[in-house]
C-alpha positions as CSV (number, residue, x, y, z in Angstrom):
1,M,-36.0,2.3,31.6
2,L,-35.5,0.0,34.5
3,S,-33.8,3.0,36.5
4,G,-36.8,5.2,35.5
5,V,-39.3,2.3,37.3
6,A,-37.0,2.2,40.2
7,V,-37.0,5.9,40.9
8,A,-41.2,5.9,40.7
9,I,-41.7,3.2,42.7
10,G,-39.2,4.3,45.5
11,F,-40.8,7.6,45.2
12,V,-44.2,6.5,45.7
13,L,-42.9,4.2,48.6
14,F,-41.0,7.4,50.5
15,L,-44.0,9.5,50.1
16,G,-46.6,6.9,51.0
17,G,-44.7,6.1,54.2
18,F,-44.4,9.5,55.5
19,V,-48.4,10.4,54.5
20,W,-49.1,7.1,56.1
21,G,-47.4,8.1,59.3
22,A,-48.9,11.5,59.3
23,I,-52.3,10.2,59.2
24,V,-51.9,7.4,61.6
25,Y,-49.1,9.0,64.3
26,Q,-49.6,12.3,66.3
27,P,-46.0,13.7,67.6
28,Y,-46.2,14.9,71.6
29,T,-43.6,16.4,73.8
30,V,-44.0,15.0,77.2
31,P,-43.5,17.9,79.7
32,T,-43.0,16.4,83.0
33,D,-40.9,13.5,84.7
34,S,-44.1,11.3,86.1
35,M,-43.3,8.3,83.2
36,M,-39.7,8.1,84.2
37,P,-38.1,5.8,83.2
38,T,-40.0,5.0,80.3
39,V,-40.2,8.8,79.1
40,K,-38.1,11.5,80.4
41,P,-39.6,15.1,80.7
42,G,-39.1,16.7,77.1
43,D,-38.9,13.8,75.5
44,R,-40.7,13.6,72.0
45,V,-42.7,10.5,71.1
46,L,-45.1,9.6,68.3
47,A,-48.7,8.5,69.6
48,Q,-51.0,6.2,67.1
49,R,-54.2,7.7,66.7
50,I,-57.1,5.4,68.2
51,A,-60.4,5.1,69.4
52,G,-60.7,4.8,73.6
53,G,-62.2,0.9,72.7
54,D,-58.9,0.0,71.5
55,V,-56.8,1.1,74.8
56,R,-55.6,-2.2,76.2
57,R,-53.9,-2.7,80.0
58,G,-50.4,-1.6,79.8
59,D,-50.7,1.0,77.2
60,V,-49.1,4.5,77.5
61,V,-51.6,6.8,76.3
62,I,-52.2,10.4,75.7
63,F,-55.6,11.8,76.8
64,K,-57.3,15.0,77.8
65,D,-59.5,15.0,81.2
66,E,-60.7,18.7,82.5
67,Q,-60.9,17.4,86.0
68,W,-57.2,16.6,85.8
69,S,-55.7,19.7,83.5
70,D,-56.7,22.2,80.7
71,S,-53.5,20.0,78.7
72,P,-53.2,16.9,77.4
73,M,-51.5,14.2,79.7
74,V,-49.4,11.1,79.4
75,K,-49.9,7.8,81.6
76,R,-50.0,4.0,81.6
77,V,-53.3,2.1,81.9
78,V,-53.1,-0.2,84.6
79,G,-56.8,-1.3,84.7
80,I,-60.2,-1.2,82.4
81,G,-64.0,-1.4,82.9
82,G,-64.8,-3.8,85.4
83,D,-61.2,-4.5,86.9
84,T,-60.5,-4.4,90.7
85,V,-56.9,-2.4,91.0
86,K,-55.2,-2.5,94.5
87,C,-52.4,-1.6,96.1
88,C,-50.5,-2.9,97.6
89,G,-50.5,-6.4,97.4
90,D,-47.4,-9.6,98.0
91,G,-44.3,-7.5,98.5
92,G,-46.0,-4.1,97.9
93,R,-46.9,-4.9,94.3
94,L,-49.8,-3.6,92.4
95,T,-52.4,-6.2,91.8
96,V,-55.4,-6.4,89.1
97,N,-58.3,-9.0,89.7
98,G,-56.0,-10.4,92.3
99,K,-53.1,-10.9,90.0
100,V,-50.0,-9.7,91.2
101,L,-48.6,-7.7,88.7
102,D,-44.4,-7.7,87.8
103,E,-43.8,-3.8,86.7
104,P,-40.2,-3.4,85.6
105,Y,-41.0,-0.4,83.8
106,I,-41.6,1.6,87.0
107,E,-39.7,3.8,89.0
108,V,-40.6,3.2,92.8
109,D,-40.7,5.3,95.4
110,T,-39.1,5.3,98.7
111,L,-41.6,3.5,100.6
112,D,-39.9,0.4,102.1
113,V,-41.9,-2.8,102.6
114,E,-40.6,-6.1,103.4
115,G,-40.1,-8.5,100.4
116,A,-40.7,-5.7,97.6
117,P,-38.6,-6.0,94.5
118,G,-35.8,-3.3,95.8
119,G,-37.4,-2.7,99.2
120,S,-39.9,-0.4,97.8
121,A,-43.9,-0.2,97.3
122,A,-45.5,0.1,93.8
123,S,-47.3,2.8,95.4
124,R,-47.2,5.2,98.3
125,T,-50.7,5.5,98.6
126,P,-52.8,2.7,99.5
127,F,-55.9,2.2,97.4
128,E,-58.6,-0.5,95.9
129,V,-61.0,0.6,93.5
130,T,-63.4,-1.3,91.2
131,V,-63.2,0.5,87.7
132,P,-66.5,1.6,86.2
133,E,-67.5,0.2,82.8
134,G,-66.2,2.3,79.7
135,N,-63.4,4.0,82.1
136,L,-59.7,3.5,82.6
137,F,-57.3,3.5,85.5
138,L,-54.2,5.2,84.8
139,L,-51.1,5.6,86.8
140,G,-47.5,7.1,85.9
141,D,-44.5,5.0,86.2
142,R,-43.0,7.1,88.4
143,R,-45.0,6.4,91.4
144,G,-43.3,8.6,93.8
145,A,-44.0,11.8,91.9
146,S,-47.1,11.3,89.6
147,L,-50.1,12.8,89.9
148,D,-52.4,10.4,88.4
149,S,-56.0,8.0,89.3
150,R,-54.6,8.0,93.1
151,A,-54.8,12.1,93.2
152,H,-58.6,11.8,92.3
153,L,-59.8,9.0,94.2
154,T,-62.7,11.0,96.1
155,E,-63.7,12.1,92.7
156,A,-66.9,10.5,91.2
157,G,-65.1,7.5,89.0
158,Q,-62.7,7.1,91.8
159,G,-59.9,8.6,89.8
160,T,-60.8,6.7,86.7
161,V,-61.2,8.5,83.3
162,A,-63.4,8.0,80.3
163,R,-62.0,5.9,77.3
164,S,-63.3,8.6,75.3
165,A,-60.6,10.7,76.8
166,V,-57.7,8.9,75.1
167,T,-56.4,10.8,71.7
168,G,-53.5,8.2,71.3
169,R,-51.3,5.4,72.5
170,V,-47.6,6.1,72.5
171,D,-45.8,3.8,70.4
172,A,-42.3,4.9,70.1
173,L,-39.8,7.8,71.6
174,A,-38.8,10.1,68.5
175,W,-36.2,12.7,70.2
176,P,-33.9,12.7,71.5
177,D,-33.9,9.0,72.2
178,M,-35.3,6.8,69.1
179,A,-36.9,3.3,70.2
180,M,-40.0,1.3,70.2
181,L,-41.9,1.6,73.8
182,E,-42.4,-2.4,74.4
183,R,-45.9,-4.1,75.3
184,P,-45.7,-5.0,79.0
185,G,-45.6,-8.8,79.6
186,A,-47.4,-8.3,82.9
187,Y,-50.8,-7.8,81.5
188,A,-50.8,-10.6,78.9
189,A,-52.3,-13.1,81.2
190,L,-55.2,-11.1,81.9
191,P,-58.1,-11.5,79.6
192,G,-58.0,-9.3,76.6
193,G,-54.3,-9.4,77.0
194,T,-52.1,-6.5,75.4
195,S,-52.0,-4.3,72.2
196,A,-50.1,-5.3,69.6
197,P,-47.5,-3.1,67.7
198,G,-48.6,-0.2,65.7
199,P,-47.6,0.1,61.8
200,L,-44.8,2.2,62.7
201,L,-42.1,0.0,62.2
202,L,-43.7,-0.7,58.5
203,Q,-43.9,2.8,57.8
204,V,-40.2,3.8,58.4
205,T,-39.2,0.5,56.3
206,A,-41.1,2.2,53.5
207,V,-39.3,5.5,53.7
208,V,-35.9,3.9,53.9
209,V,-36.3,1.2,51.5
210,G,-38.2,4.1,48.9
211,A,-35.5,6.6,49.8
212,A,-32.9,3.7,48.5
213,M,-34.7,3.2,45.4
214,V,-34.7,6.6,44.6
215,V,-31.0,7.0,45.2
216,L,-29.8,4.1,43.4
217,G,-32.5,4.2,40.7
218,A,-30.9,7.8,39.9
219,A,-27.4,6.9,40.3
220,Y,-28.0,3.9,37.6
221,G,-28.5,6.1,34.7
222,P,-25.3,8.1,35.0
223,L,-23.2,5.2,36.1
224,A,-24.0,3.3,33.2
225,R,-23.1,5.7,30.8
226,V,-19.8,6.5,32.4
227,L,-19.0,2.6,32.6
228,G,-20.3,2.7,28.5
229,R,-18.1,5.2,28.0
230,G,-15.0,3.4,29.7
231,R,-15.4,0.4,27.8
232,R,-16.2,1.7,24.2
233,Q,-12.6,4.0,25.1
234,E,-10.9,0.5,26.1
235,R,-11.9,-1.1,23.1
236,A,-11.0,1.8,20.9
237,D,-7.3,1.6,22.5
238,V,-7.0,-2.1,21.8
239,R,-8.3,-1.2,18.0
């Protein structure tokens, strides 16, 4: 009886976790090296399906903008509507609303700047942009090789992209590496802070616990019968 209940509950958790994950997340293969070292070309990632209004600074997002490409792209949000994004500030670092950002996640380019971390600037292209309301300013983590908002500065919106263009926020690497993407602390002190982690860990936990309950519940009945026969045989031998 108990084994049947365990199997039933485990099956619900296992199947429910998979279905929940399929509804909330979309897989995406990153085609370029513009987000190195955070995401490498060919990496399979899981992106939480979100509305553009849920995007926060520091998020790695998947979006599609016809002025950029016919295919979806992946970049990091460094500025939202009303922000003034500038490079480069003190030590060659990016600033948002005058706040100098510590960006440990980027692969800096080779432009030497005195006092900059590693001697390099956060961007070879100097710029200063005030992001229109409802738009996002996006940069790749590999600043020396990424075609991002800096490549579209002369266009309407100064290289920004509408929030509505965003289809997902990358939560985790799925293949060949498996790891959660950290929320960068550099943006935590700015108004709105950073986004909260998605429900991926909870979904994975439900799948793992469900699978364990199914296996253990299914094995309990046969194991109990084998042990029961063994005890009966021992009692018979004693007589």
